[in-house]
GUMARFI-34286 format. One record per residue: residue number from 1; z negated, x negated, y negated of N, C-alpha, C in turn. Coordinates in steps of 0.001 Angstrom, whole numbers, plus 500000, padded with zeros to 6 digits. Each point is the difference from the previous one (the first is absolute). Example, Ala and Ser with C-alpha at 12.3 -4.5 7.8 and 13.67 -1.06 7.14 Angstrom:
% residues 2
[1, [492200, 486810, 505690], [500000, 500890, 498810], [500000, 499100, 498800]]
[2, [500720, 500350, 498950], [499940, 499180, 498810], [499270, 500770, 498910]]
***
This chain:
% residues 154
[1, [304570, 196457, 864487], [498911, 499191, 499508], [499865, 498786, 500928]]
[2, [500060, 498808, 499414], [499889, 498788, 500817], [498528, 499631, 500217]]
[3, [499786, 498967, 500830], [498631, 499597, 500362], [499177, 499555, 498794]]
[4, [500621, 499242, 499107], [499280, 499478, 498832], [499561, 501130, 499068]]
[5, [500908, 500929, 499736], [499675, 501137, 499139], [498916, 500871, 500644]]
[6, [500095, 500194, 501309], [498994, 500770, 500723], [498631, 499350, 499859]]
[7, [499927, 498682, 500186], [498733, 499276, 499896], [499402, 500126, 498602]]
[8, [500821, 499929, 498968], [499507, 500146, 498622], [499444, 501397, 499770]]
[9, [500704, 501001, 500488], [499557, 501381, 499812], [498682, 500259, 500733]]
[10, [499882, 499469, 501206], [498768, 500177, 500777], [498841, 499301, 499301]]
[11, [500233, 498796, 499497], [498940, 499251, 499315], [499492, 500759, 498779]]
[12, [500887, 500704, 499315], [499595, 500725, 498791], [499169, 501248, 500302]]
[13, [500121, 500552, 501192], [499317, 501249, 500328], [498907, 499816, 501065]]
[14, [499826, 498807, 500503], [499080, 499743, 501118], [498546, 500386, 499677]]
[15, [499523, 499716, 498799], [498619, 500334, 499644], [499792, 501508, 500003]]
[16, [500946, 500746, 499452], [499907, 501469, 500003], [499976, 500529, 501437]]
[17, [500844, 499420, 500842], [500050, 500433, 501396], [498663, 499743, 500692]]
[18, [499440, 498831, 499753], [498719, 499649, 500631], [498885, 500953, 499559]]
[19, [499927, 500279, 498699], [498956, 500910, 499495], [500147, 501381, 500623]]
[20, [501246, 500459, 500125], [500243, 501310, 500597], [499568, 500009, 501462]]
[21, [500387, 498981, 500747], [499640, 499929, 501421], [498498, 499865, 500187]]
[22, [499353, 499232, 499147], [498551, 499813, 500098], [499266, 501318, 499778]]
[23, [500497, 500801, 499095], [499373, 501297, 499752], [500168, 500930, 501198]]
[24, [501169, 499988, 500609], [500231, 500841, 501178], [499161, 499541, 501188]]
[25, [499974, 498694, 500251], [499472, 499490, 501258], [498571, 499470, 499922]]
[26, [499500, 499709, 498811], [498622, 499536, 499793], [499667, 498707, 500742]]
[27, [500990, 499203, 500257], [499783, 498730, 500689], [501029, 499008, 499488]]
[28, [499522, 498837, 499560], [500916, 499006, 499450], [501014, 499541, 501028]]
[29, [499553, 499733, 501219], [500930, 499512, 501022], [501026, 501056, 500380]]
[30, [499564, 501257, 500140], [500946, 501066, 500320], [500982, 500225, 498853]]
[31, [499499, 499884, 498759], [500870, 500173, 498831], [501060, 498905, 499954]]
[32, [499595, 498765, 500247], [500978, 498906, 500002], [501026, 500184, 501120]]
[33, [499519, 500428, 501170], [500922, 500251, 501114], [500993, 501105, 499657]]
[34, [499502, 501062, 499359], [500881, 501110, 499626], [501040, 499555, 498971]]
[35, [499584, 499205, 499029], [500945, 499496, 498994], [501042, 499116, 500669]]
[36, [499545, 499109, 500872], [500942, 499120, 500702], [500999, 500789, 500833]]
[37, [499493, 501015, 500689], [500890, 500827, 500831], [500991, 500782, 499136]]
[38, [499527, 500507, 498863], [500888, 500733, 499089], [501077, 499074, 499433]]
[39, [499620, 498780, 499637], [500984, 499041, 499476], [501006, 499642, 501081]]
[40, [499520, 499809, 501223], [500906, 499689, 501107], [500992, 501141, 500238]]
[41, [499485, 501238, 500039], [500895, 501144, 500214], [500992, 500161, 498847]]
[42, [499530, 499733, 498784], [500901, 500081, 498845], [501070, 498921, 500074]]
[43, [499611, 498805, 500428], [500962, 498910, 500139], [501061, 500351, 501033]]
[44, [499553, 500536, 501123], [500953, 500374, 501059], [500909, 501159, 499567]]
[45, [499467, 500881, 499177], [500774, 501175, 499616], [500484, 499986, 498563]]
[46, [500033, 498823, 499368], [500360, 499957, 498581], [501414, 500483, 499730]]
[47, [500851, 499989, 500984], [501361, 500505, 499820], [500011, 501522, 499830]]
[48, [498896, 500677, 500375], [499904, 501456, 499841], [499732, 500411, 498558]]
[49, [499471, 499067, 499202], [499677, 500298, 498602], [501298, 500054, 499199]]
[50, [500358, 501185, 499559], [501272, 500181, 499286], [499893, 499650, 498523]]
[51, [498824, 500246, 499412], [499806, 499751, 498573], [498856, 499009, 499826]]
[52, [500331, 498745, 499696], [498964, 498965, 499874], [498940, 500301, 498944]]
[53, [500283, 500836, 499022], [498998, 500310, 498979], [498825, 500805, 500580]]
[54, [500167, 500554, 501190], [498937, 500756, 500655], [499275, 499163, 501059]]
[55, [500137, 498688, 499928], [499396, 499119, 501000], [498489, 500206, 500106]]
[56, [499306, 500044, 498855], [498539, 500122, 500006], [499535, 501262, 500719]]
[57, [500598, 501125, 499671], [499588, 501253, 500638], [500405, 500027, 501472]]
[58, [501134, 499407, 500317], [500482, 499953, 501379], [499039, 499210, 500884]]
[59, [499614, 498817, 499556], [499107, 499172, 500818], [498582, 500586, 500029]]
[60, [499596, 500672, 498935], [498693, 500657, 499995], [499983, 501131, 501021]]
[61, [501076, 500715, 500098], [500106, 501092, 500981], [499898, 499445, 501422]]
[62, [500654, 498865, 500246], [499908, 499348, 501306], [498542, 499620, 500277]]
[63, [499318, 499462, 498990], [498598, 499613, 500149], [499120, 501207, 500320]]
[64, [500217, 501100, 499314], [499206, 501206, 500257], [500168, 500449, 501451]]
[65, [501224, 499950, 500502], [500232, 500357, 501409], [499252, 499047, 500932]]
[66, [499998, 498724, 499675], [499271, 499018, 500807], [498496, 500282, 499984]]
[67, [499473, 500334, 498843], [498570, 500312, 499888], [499646, 501235, 500824]]
[68, [500842, 501013, 499930], [499741, 501213, 500791], [500084, 499695, 501497]]
[69, [500941, 499145, 500393], [500096, 499611, 501410], [498729, 499279, 500447]]
[70, [499502, 499104, 499173], [498777, 499260, 500331], [498798, 500943, 500086]]
[71, [499921, 500959, 499093], [498899, 500968, 500040], [500052, 500832, 501278]]
[72, [501199, 500363, 500439], [500136, 500726, 501264], [499540, 499137, 501172]]
[73, [500372, 498715, 499979], [499564, 499088, 501064], [498481, 499873, 500009]]
[74, [499389, 499927, 498831], [498547, 499879, 499913], [499306, 501249, 500532]]
[75, [500567, 501171, 499739], [499404, 501240, 500501], [499984, 500013, 501522]]
[76, [501062, 499477, 500600], [500056, 499963, 501457], [499024, 498979, 500560]]
[77, [499744, 498944, 499236], [499138, 498903, 500472], [498535, 500386, 500022]]
[78, [499458, 500343, 498872], [498582, 500317, 499953], [499721, 500956, 498853]]
[79, [498928, 500718, 500126], [499600, 500924, 498945], [498760, 499461, 499308]]
[80, [499581, 500645, 498949], [498833, 499573, 499228], [498735, 500015, 500854]]
[81, [499903, 500927, 500935], [498816, 500092, 500847], [499847, 498788, 500902]]
[82, [501095, 499328, 500323], [499947, 498851, 500895], [499627, 498714, 499283]]
[83, [499951, 500014, 498655], [499675, 498794, 499251], [498507, 499711, 500096]]
[84, [499616, 498743, 499908], [498570, 499692, 499978], [499335, 500655, 498792]]
[85, [498702, 500217, 500086], [499287, 500694, 498933], [500077, 499271, 498666]]
[86, [499916, 498681, 499999], [500054, 499230, 498755], [501337, 500209, 499297]]
[87, [501082, 500021, 500770], [501314, 500210, 499400], [500109, 501405, 499437]]
[88, [499428, 500970, 500681], [500040, 501378, 499506], [499237, 500115, 498688]]
[89, [498870, 499290, 499870], [499244, 500046, 498759], [500793, 499400, 498849]]
[90, [500687, 498872, 500237], [500832, 499387, 498970], [501109, 500959, 499587]]
[91, [500554, 500682, 500973], [501091, 500930, 499742], [499532, 501147, 499121]]
[92, [498793, 500500, 500271], [499455, 501107, 499219], [499632, 499575, 498583]]
[93, [499841, 498716, 499783], [499622, 499507, 498677], [501145, 500124, 499000]]
[94, [501161, 500369, 500464], [501163, 500138, 499135], [500454, 501452, 499957]]
[95, [499344, 500832, 499201], [500312, 501429, 500005], [501413, 500323, 499520]]
[96, [500529, 499220, 499062], [501359, 500266, 499524], [501008, 499780, 501114]]
[97, [499826, 498924, 500740], [500929, 499697, 501094], [499943, 501100, 501054]]
[98, [498802, 500464, 500309], [499835, 501060, 500992], [500609, 501313, 499494]]
[99, [499770, 500310, 498740], [500564, 501225, 499418], [501516, 499921, 499968]]
[100, [500527, 498835, 499722], [501451, 499803, 499962], [500611, 500218, 501380]]
[101, [499307, 499568, 501030], [500512, 500167, 501364], [500069, 501470, 500395]]
[102, [499150, 500824, 499411], [499973, 501422, 500360], [501036, 500838, 499249]]
[103, [500656, 499398, 499013], [501043, 500737, 499278], [501197, 500250, 500909]]
[104, [500741, 501087, 499757], [501242, 500199, 500731], [500980, 498858, 499704]]
[105, [500870, 499706, 500948], [500909, 498856, 499917], [500824, 499998, 498716]]
[106, [500564, 501131, 499608], [500858, 500026, 498808], [499220, 499683, 498725]]
[107, [498740, 500435, 499935], [499171, 499695, 498825], [499532, 498545, 500031]]
[108, [499643, 499527, 501190], [499524, 498628, 500143], [501100, 499003, 499619]]
[109, [501230, 500263, 500406], [501117, 499105, 499660], [500139, 499849, 498488]]
[110, [499900, 501101, 499294], [500141, 499965, 498537], [498865, 499186, 499373]]
[111, [498772, 500242, 500418], [498849, 499300, 499421], [500065, 498508, 500287]]
[112, [500349, 499633, 501219], [500064, 498576, 500353], [501069, 499289, 499191]]
[113, [501170, 500594, 499902], [501070, 499345, 499235], [499664, 499936, 498514]]
[114, [499484, 501084, 499450], [499737, 500046, 498556], [498835, 499100, 499589]]
[115, [498872, 500100, 500669], [498795, 499345, 499514], [499682, 498682, 500681]]
[116, [500422, 499832, 501235], [499697, 498760, 500700], [501220, 499091, 500085]]
[117, [501186, 500584, 499980], [501221, 499201, 500055], [500548, 499652, 498633]]
[118, [499564, 500707, 498968], [500445, 499711, 498639], [501369, 500551, 499666]]
[119, [500466, 500996, 500721], [501311, 500588, 499742], [499914, 501069, 498918]]
[120, [501073, 500171, 499259], [500071, 501054, 498997], [500312, 501315, 500696]]
[121, [499953, 501090, 499239], [500347, 501311, 500564], [501444, 499986, 500484]]
[122, [500900, 499425, 499211], [501417, 499956, 500371], [500215, 499161, 501262]]
[123, [499346, 498852, 500080], [500146, 499141, 501184], [499424, 500684, 501239]]
[124, [498886, 500680, 499830], [499398, 500725, 501113], [500928, 501115, 500470]]
[125, [500595, 500705, 499056], [500938, 501073, 500343], [501200, 499450, 500769]]
[126, [500533, 498885, 499544], [501142, 499386, 500695], [499606, 499558, 501401]]
[127, [498846, 499388, 500118], [499553, 499486, 501293], [499792, 501119, 501006]]
[128, [499398, 501085, 499562], [499690, 501111, 500905], [501120, 501033, 500090]]
[129, [501054, 499796, 499222], [501143, 500930, 499977], [499586, 501421, 499627]]
[130, [499198, 500094, 498939], [499578, 501295, 499479], [500156, 499970, 498484]]
[131, [500083, 501167, 499344], [500112, 500019, 498536], [498733, 499465, 499325]]
[132, [500161, 499473, 498801], [498877, 499453, 499235], [498949, 501075, 499720]]
[133, [500421, 501225, 499774], [499056, 501096, 499773], [499126, 500253, 501221]]
[134, [500573, 499840, 501182], [499234, 500164, 501232], [498965, 498888, 500128]]
[135, [500384, 498784, 499612], [499050, 498887, 500013], [498822, 500319, 499089]]
[136, [500295, 500473, 498797], [498943, 500316, 499035], [499084, 501106, 500526]]
[137, [500572, 501044, 500586], [499152, 501092, 500488], [499187, 499578, 501218]]
[138, [500589, 499185, 500897], [499242, 499506, 501152], [498880, 499065, 499545]]
[139, [500285, 499217, 498974], [498984, 499093, 499464], [498819, 500791, 499446]]
[140, [500295, 501042, 499216], [498923, 500829, 499448], [499187, 500660, 501105]]
[141, [500687, 500537, 500991], [499313, 500676, 501101], [499130, 499017, 500786]]
[142, [500538, 498816, 500283], [499246, 498997, 500755], [498780, 499528, 499220]]
[143, [500169, 499762, 498703], [498864, 499561, 499185], [498927, 501075, 499927]]
[144, [500423, 501258, 499921], [499038, 501106, 499979], [499216, 500040, 501329]]
[145, [500707, 499854, 501126], [499339, 500009, 501303], [499054, 498807, 500157]]
[146, [500444, 498837, 499553], [499148, 498807, 500082], [498745, 500161, 499148]]
[147, [500188, 500553, 498809], [498863, 500200, 499104], [498992, 500961, 500631]]
[148, [500493, 501094, 500579], [499101, 500958, 500654], [499249, 499358, 501153]]
[149, [500717, 499265, 500804], [499390, 499392, 501170], [498982, 498924, 499621]]
[150, [500343, 499188, 499018], [499080, 498941, 499579], [498781, 500578, 499271]]
[151, [500179, 501098, 499273], [498863, 500649, 499338], [499028, 500568, 501032]]
[152, [500526, 500512, 501114], [499143, 500541, 501056], [499157, 498910, 500648]]
[153, [500552, 498780, 500085], [499283, 498900, 500642], [498886, 499451, 499135]]
[154, [500112, 500184, 498682], [499004, 499455, 499083], [498802, 500883, 499897]]
***
C-alpha cells in the first residue's frame, strides 16, 4: 500500500475512528491524540497488513489498543477521588457513560464499536477477532447489564 492509497483509506475511516476513541476516552483532545497515534502506528506498520480489504478493522484494532493504553496511563495519573468536586458532579450527570465504564472490557468493546462507532456485527467481529455470534451474545448481555444498572439509578 503506497502513501496516497493509505491517506485515502484513513480519510474514509477517520470519523468512525474519532467517534470510537471519543467514546472510550470521553475527551475530545485525548480522542484526537489517540486517532493520530493510531494513524501514525498504522503508517509505520502498513507493510504488516497482508490483506488491504481488512484495513478498516486493522486500524480500528490499533486505535482500541491506543485507547486502552491511554486509559491505563490515566489510572496511574489520578483517580476520580482526586478530581475537584465540580468535575465529579459533571461526571455523575452522565449515568450511561458511568455505567459503560463499569462493564467488563470484552462487553464494553462490543458496545462501543456497535453503538458509538457505527460498526456492524460483522465488522465488530473482525475487529475484535471473535465470531459474529459471540458479538451478538456479548451485545445482548451488555445491554441487559446496562439496562439493569440504569434502572437502579432511576
